[in-house]
N, C-alpha and C positions, 0 to 999 in steps of 0.2 A: 135418712141415715143419721142416727143419733151420734155415732162415733166412727167416722169414716176410716180413721187410721188404726182402728182396733184390730188386735189379733183375732183370727177367726177360729172356732166359734166363740161367741161372747155369751156368758151367762146372764140371765135376767137380773141377777143381783148386781152385776157390774154396771148395769144401766139404771140403777135406782134413781139417780138424780134426773136423768132425762125422762124417765117414765113418770116421775112425780111432777115435773114441769109440764108434761103432756096431759096431765089430768088423771093419772092412774091413782085412785085413792089408796089402794093397797101398797103401792110403792111409796107414796107420801107417808103413810103410817109407818112403814118399815124404816124409811130414812129417819123419821123422827125417833123411833124406838132404838135404832142401832147407832145413831150418830148424835143427834141433838140432845136427847134426854140424858145419855150418859155424861156428856160434857156439862150439862146444866147441873147434874147431881154431883159432879166430881168435887166441887169446892177447891180450895187452895189456889185459886187464880187460874185454873186450867182453861176455862172458857175464855176468860179475859185475855190470856196469852194467845190462844188460838186466834181470837179476833184481831189482836194486835199484829200478829204475823200475817194474817190475810190482808189487813189494811196497809201493811208496809210492803206488800209485794214479795213477801218471803225474806225480807232483810232482818236477820235475827238481832243484830246489834241495834238497829233502829227500833225494833219492837221492844227490846229491853229498855232502851231510853224512854220510850213512850209510856211504859208502865212502871218505870222506876225500879227495875230489878237488874241483877247481873245477867249477862248473856248465858251463863251456865244454868241459871234458873229457868230461862226460856227453854233451853235444850231439854232440861229435865221435865218440864211441864209438857213439852211437845211429845216426848217419849211416853209420858203417862197418857196423854190424849190418844196416841196411836194404840196403846195397849187397851184402852177402854173401847175404842171404836173400830179398830182394824183399819183405820184410814190415817195416812200420814200427810200432814200439811206441807211437808217439803217435797212431796211428789205432785207434779202438775195435775194429774187425775184426782188425787186425793184432795188437793186444794179446791178443785172444782166441786167435788162432792161435799166438802165441808161448807163451802160458800152457799151452795144451794140448800143444804140441810138447815143451816143457821138462818138463812133468809126466810125460808118457809116457816120455821119455828117462830120467828119474830112476827111474821104475818098472822100466824095462827093465834098468837097471844093477843093481838089487837083487832082481830077480825070481828066485824059486826054480824057476820053470817053464821057463826057457830053458836 
């Protein structure tokens, strides 16, 4: 059971992170195309901000301090990230999806097997 507390039924897209981790190549590609790639292409510190928020456990003020910007800048960039990906870092499920997408993208960038 990938998401035991999920509402039923659950679409396959809602389980992209779990499917990608389970080895589904289509889910991994979709997760990259829908989440990681738009963040990487966004510029303007969007990806850096998402990573900072994930690393701070969702603390926006600590994230702002870590990347030397105002907390409102963090909020703006997170809104932009959600617009680009359809995933919100402030939602626990969204945070999980972003963490998986970015971790897999990082692995893909340095993998010896591709």
